[in-house]
Structure formats: structure tokens, C-alpha cells
C-alpha positions in Angstrom: 142.1 145.8 81.2 144.6 148.7 81.7 144.3 151.9 79.7 147.1 152.3 77.2 146.4 156.0 77.0 147.7 156.3 80.5 150.9 154.5 79.5 151.4 156.9 76.6 150.6 159.9 78.7 153.1 158.9 81.4 155.8 158.2 78.8 155.3 161.6 77.0 155.4 163.4 80.4 158.6 161.6 81.4 160.2 162.3 78.0 159.2 166.0 78.1 160.6 166.5 81.6 163.8 164.6 80.6 164.3 166.7 77.5 163.8 169.9 79.6 166.5 168.7 82.0 168.7 167.8 79.0 168.3 171.2 77.4 169.2 172.9 80.7 172.1 170.6 81.4 173.9 170.7 78.1 175.5 167.2 78.0 178.2 166.2 75.5 176.4 163.2 74.0 172.7 164.0 73.8 171.8 161.1 71.5 173.1 158.4 73.9 171.5 160.3 76.8 168.1 160.3 75.0 168.4 156.5 74.2 169.0 155.7 77.8 166.2 158.0 78.8 163.9 156.2 76.4 164.7 152.9 78.0 164.0 154.5 81.4 160.6 155.7 80.1 159.8 152.2 78.9 160.2 151.0 82.5 157.2 153.2 83.4 155.0 150.9 81.3 156.3 147.8 83.0 156.0 149.5 86.4 152.3 150.0 86.0 151.9 146.2 85.7 154.5 144.6 87.9 157.7 145.3 89.9 156.5 148.8 90.6 158.9 149.5 93.6 162.0 147.7 92.2 161.7 149.6 88.9 161.2 152.9 90.7 164.3 152.2 92.8 166.3 151.1 89.7 165.6 154.3 87.8 167.2 156.5 90.5 170.9 155.5 89.8 170.4 156.1 86.1 170.6 159.8 86.9 174.3 159.4 87.0 174.5 158.3 83.3 171.4 159.9 81.7 169.8 163.3 82.3 166.7 162.3 80.3 166.1 159.4 82.6 165.5 161.9 85.4 162.0 162.6 84.0 161.2 158.9 84.3 162.6 158.7 87.8 160.3 161.5 88.8 157.1 160.4 87.0 157.5 156.8 88.3 156.7 158.2 91.8 153.1 158.9 90.6 152.9 155.2 89.7 154.2 154.1 93.1 151.7 156.4 94.8 148.9 155.1 92.7 149.5 151.4 93.4 151.3 151.3 96.8 150.6 152.4 100.3 151.7 155.7 101.9 154.7 154.2 103.8 156.1 152.6 100.6 155.5 155.7 98.6 157.2 158.0 101.1 160.1 155.6 101.3 160.7 155.6 97.5 160.1 159.4 97.2 162.5 160.1 100.1 165.1 157.8 98.5 164.8 159.6 95.2 164.9 163.1 96.7 167.8 162.3 99.1 170.0 160.7 96.3 169.3 163.5 93.9 170.0 166.3 96.4 173.1 164.5 97.6 174.5 163.9 94.1 173.6 167.5 93.0 175.3 168.8 96.2 178.5 167.1 95.3 178.4 168.2 91.7 177.0 171.8 91.8 177.1 173.0 95.4 177.5 176.7 95.5 176.4 177.3 91.9 173.6 179.9 91.3 171.2 177.2 90.1 171.7 174.8 93.0 168.9 176.0 95.2 166.5 176.4 92.2 167.2 172.9 90.9 166.7 171.3 94.4 163.4 173.2 94.9 162.2 172.2 91.4 163.0 168.5 91.9 161.4 168.4 95.4 158.3 170.2 94.0 158.1 167.7 91.2 158.4 164.7 93.5 155.7 166.2 95.8 153.4 166.8 92.7 153.9 163.3 91.4 153.1 161.7 94.8 150.1 164.0 95.3 148.7 163.2 91.8 149.2 159.4 92.3 147.5 159.5 95.6 144.6 161.6 94.2 144.0 159.0 91.4 144.2 156.2 94.0 141.7 157.9 96.3 139.3 158.6 93.4 139.6 154.9 92.3 138.9 153.7 95.8 135.9 156.1 96.0 134.5 154.8 92.7 135.0 151.2 93.9 133.1 152.1 97.2 130.3 153.6 95.1 130.1 150.5 93.0 130.1 148.3 96.1 127.3 150.4 97.5 125.4 150.1 94.2 125.7 146.4 94.3 124.6 146.2 97.9 121.6 148.5 97.1 120.7 146.3 94.0 121.0 143.1 96.1 118.8 144.7 98.8 116.2 145.7 96.2 116.3 142.1 94.9 115.8 140.7 98.3 112.9 143.1 99.0 111.2 142.1 95.7 111.7 138.4 96.6 110.2 138.9 100.0 107.2 140.7 98.5 106.8 138.0 95.9 107.0 135.3 98.5 104.4 137.1 100.7 102.1 137.4 97.7 102.5 133.7 96.9 101.9 132.9 100.5 98.7 134.9 100.4 97.5 133.2 97.3 98.3 129.8 98.8 96.3 130.6 101.9 93.3 131.7 99.8 93.5 128.6 97.7 93.7 126.4 100.7 90.9 128.2 102.6 88.5 128.3 99.6 89.2 125.6 97.1 90.3 122.9 99.6 87.1 123.4 101.6 84.8 123.2 98.6 86.6 120.1 97.2 86.5 118.4 100.5 82.8 119.0 100.8 82.4 117.5 97.3 84.4 114.5 98.2 82.3 113.9 101.4 79.0 114.2 99.6 80.2 111.9 96.8 81.4 109.4 99.4 78.0 109.5 101.2 76.2 108.9 97.9 78.6 106.0 97.1 77.7 104.1 100.2 74.0 104.8 100.0 72.4 101.5 99.4 69.2 102.9 98.0 71.0 104.6 95.2 71.2 102.8 91.8 74.5 101.0 91.0 75.4 103.4 88.2 75.0 106.5 90.5 77.0 104.8 93.2 79.8 104.0 90.7 79.7 107.6 89.4 79.8 108.9 92.9 82.9 106.8 93.5 84.6 108.3 90.5 83.7 111.8 91.7 85.0 111.0 95.2 88.3 109.7 93.8 88.6 112.6 91.5 87.9 115.0 94.3 90.6 113.4 96.4 93.0 113.5 93.5 92.2 117.2 93.0 92.9 117.8 96.7 96.3 116.2 96.2 97.0 118.3 93.2 95.9 121.4 95.1 98.2 120.5 97.9 101.0 120.1 95.4 100.3 123.5 93.9 100.1 125.1 97.3 103.4 123.5 98.2 105.0 124.9 95.1 103.7 128.3 95.8 105.0 128.3 99.4 108.4 126.9 98.4 111.2 128.4 96.3 111.9 125.2 94.4 109.9 122.8 92.4 109.5 120.3 95.2 106.1 118.9 95.9 104.5 117.0 98.8 104.2 113.9 96.6 105.8 112.6 93.4 104.4 114.3 90.3 102.6 112.3 87.6 104.6 110.8 84.8 103.9 108.8 81.6 103.3 105.6 83.6 100.3 107.3 85.2 98.5 107.9 81.9 96.8 104.5 81.8 95.3 105.1 85.3 94.1 108.5 84.1 92.4 106.9 81.1 90.8 104.3 83.3 89.3 107.0 85.5 87.6 108.5 82.4 86.3 105.0 81.5 84.8 104.6 84.9 83.1 108.0 84.4 81.4 106.6 81.3 83.7 108.0 78.6 84.8 105.3 76.1 88.5 106.0 75.8 91.1 104.1 73.7 94.8 104.3 74.6 97.3 103.5 71.9 100.8 103.8 73.2 103.2 103.4 70.3 106.2 104.8 72.1 109.1 102.5 72.9 111.9 103.2 75.3 112.2 105.1 78.6 110.9 108.7 78.8 112.2 111.3 81.2 109.9 112.2 84.1 109.7 115.8 83.1 108.6 114.8 79.5 106.1 112.3 80.9 104.6 114.9 83.3 103.9 117.3 80.4 102.3 114.5 78.4 100.2 113.5 81.4 98.9 117.1 81.7 98.0 117.2 78.0 96.1 113.9 78.2 94.4 115.1 81.4 93.3 118.3 79.7 92.1 116.5 76.6 90.0 114.0 78.5 88.6 116.8 80.6 87.5 118.7 77.5 86.1 115.6 76.0 83.9 114.9 79.1 82.8 118.6 79.1 81.9 119.0 75.5 81.3 115.5 74.2 80.4 113.3 77.2 79.2 110.3 75.2 81.6 110.5 72.3 84.5 108.0 72.0 88.0 109.4 72.7 91.2 108.1 71.2 94.6 108.8 72.8 97.7 108.0 70.7 101.3 108.3 72.1 104.1 108.0 69.6 107.8 108.9 69.0 108.5 111.8 66.7 111.5 114.0 65.9 113.4 113.0 69.0 110.4 113.7 71.3 107.1 112.3 72.4 103.9 113.2 70.5 100.4 112.9 71.9 97.2 113.1 70.0 93.7 113.1 71.4 90.6 113.0 69.1 86.9 112.8 69.9 83.7 113.3 68.0 82.1 116.7 68.3 78.7 116.5 70.1 75.6 118.5 69.3 75.3 122.0 70.5 74.1 122.5 74.0 75.4 119.1 75.2 78.6 120.5 76.7 79.3 121.8 80.1 80.5 125.4 80.5 84.2 126.0 80.8 86.6 129.0 81.3 88.6 128.2 78.3 91.9 128.8 80.1 93.0 125.2 80.2 94.3 125.1 76.6 95.9 128.5 77.0 97.9 127.4 80.0 98.7 124.1 78.2 100.1 126.0 75.2 102.2 128.2 77.5 103.5 125.0 79.2 104.5 123.6 75.8 106.2 126.8 74.7 108.2 126.9 77.9 109.7 123.5 77.3 110.3 124.1 73.5 107.3 122.0 72.4 104.2 122.7 70.4 100.5 122.4 70.8 97.7 122.5 68.3 93.9 122.0 68.6 90.8 122.4 66.5 88.2 120.8 64.3 89.4 118.3 61.7 88.0 117.8 58.2 86.1 114.8 59.4 84.3 116.7 62.1 86.4 115.5 65.0 88.1 117.7 67.6 91.8 117.0 67.8 94.3 118.1 70.5 97.9 117.3 69.6 101.1 118.2 71.3 104.8 117.4 71.0 107.3 117.5 73.9 111.1 117.5 73.0 114.1 116.0 74.7 113.4 112.4 75.4 115.9 110.4 77.5 118.0 107.9 75.7 
């Protein structure tokens, strides 16, 4: 947006110069001269926005009918110098100077003030051109500084991205080298126990569940590593959705946990919503196996407030019957829900059960 203070300043300067010329000239009709000069000064405002050169050229002949307009014809050279190239500026300034000197030579050649008037006008023309070019050069300098600042900022952003990518790559390598190796060993030993004929049937079945869970954990690990190594959310395989929840429940049943699934939701669910619900059910069943391995678990899915609600309840077991855990699963789950605009609650109920409930918004129609 252009600065109107510049317009006012140019207009005041043009009027001041014009009135000085008027006072020195002593014309017969000063009011008419001032009115014409005011119109000429108004052309300065338009010249800063469009038709810079045509208006500058049009102001030159007005010298013949208005002495005040001479101020505008001089000041407009600064506008031309600010917005136009050197050749155009010199052409307009040369036209103005030559026409003024020629006209003044015809009218006042030989008078005592002839030389002084010519020198003053030429000096004013030079001053206006110099001031306009100075403003232009300063503006170009500021723009170059801004461009350099943007380039430096972009370079800094790229360096941060490269450092972040390198760190993610390092974490991915560590996860692959350490976790993948250990989980693979777990899967191999569980598979060996599963095919061992001398082992009891219950142990072989439990070993099969461990082996399948280990392989699923490897797939999840590969998915996480792939997400760490990539810039997007793509994974090596399709991510779980709501349709995978029954299979997840069945895995817990095979591990000896009595789980009941009650799906009261009707209608399609977006894959993103289903993925979050799957992770909630997964964390709830994992906690139930850790802290109450023999207690029945109930999973309820229902529609609520334009979203999908999930509730997982299980009886609390006696102290000492649970497996140790880091306690970070529910924290990460709460952060996941907050990121998508959902909610998560967990804790002991009045009946002594442990309840994990979550709500995920934005279901698909």
C-alpha cells in the first residue's frame, strides 16, 4: 500500500515551488494560475500510481498558461526517476529542460534574470532526478536485503530439516539394530516352542500367540522406522483400522484373556478415526493383560456426539499380580487424542473396575 504522506509531501513541495515562481513572475490573474497549478499538482498523485511518463510530459506545456504548474512539472521528475529507468528519466528531464529554456529564451532573453532563472531550473531538475534515483536505489537495496534475509531463513530451515532428518535416521537405525534383533529372537524361540511336540498343548498355543505377536510387533516396528525415515506418513503396509479390532480382540482371547467385544456403531468410519480407536483398544488390552491377566475385559464401541467412543473395562486384580510397565502408553495415547481433538479418560470406577474411555471426533458420513 502506498504511503499517502509521500503524496502530501510532493504536493506541498510542488505548490511551494509554484507559488515562489508566481511571486517572482507577477502574473495578472493569480487566482486562475493557482487553480491550474493545483490541478497540475493533483497530477502528481496520479503519476505515482499510473501513467507516470505521460503525465510528466503533459505537465510541461502547462508552463505556458500557469506559472504555479511549473512546480509540479519540476517535482514530477522525481517521480519519474523513482519509478522509471535512467534512459526514460533523462529523456523526460531533457525534454522539460529544453522546452523551458527555449520558451524562456524567447520571452526573456537578454533580461538580467535570464541566466539565473535558467540555472535555477536546471539545478532543480537535477536535484529532483537525483533525489528520485536515490530513493529508487535505497528501495532496491532494501529489497535485496529482504531477499537475502529470506534466502538465509530458507537456508537455516533446510539445515534444521537436514539435522532433524539425520537424527531421525540415527534413531531409526538404533531401533532397527536393537529392537528388531531382540523381537526376532523372541519370535524364533516362540516358534521353536510352538513346534516342540513334548510341550503341553497350552504352552504350544501360548507360544504361537507370542510368535504371532512378535511378528506383528516387527511389522509395527518396520512401520515406525519407515515413518521416521520418510518425510510423510506413508508406511510399508496399510495401517490398522476399525475392521482390525475384532482380530486384535481374538489375539487376546487366544492369549487366555476373556474379552467381550460389543460394537454398537453403525455406518462407515474413516480410516484415520479407526486407526486411533484401534490403538486405544490395543493399549487397553495390553494393560489388562499386564495388570489383570485373568480378569474379564469388555470393549464397547458406540457412536457419540458425531464421533466414535470406545470404552474398555476390566476387574482390578490383587496387588502383585501385574507385570511391570513403563506407564508411558497412556500418556502417549492421551497426546494422540489431544492432537486429533478427542479426549481420553482412565481410572478406577466406583465398582472397583478399571475403565479406559476415549472419544475420537470427525466420523465420515
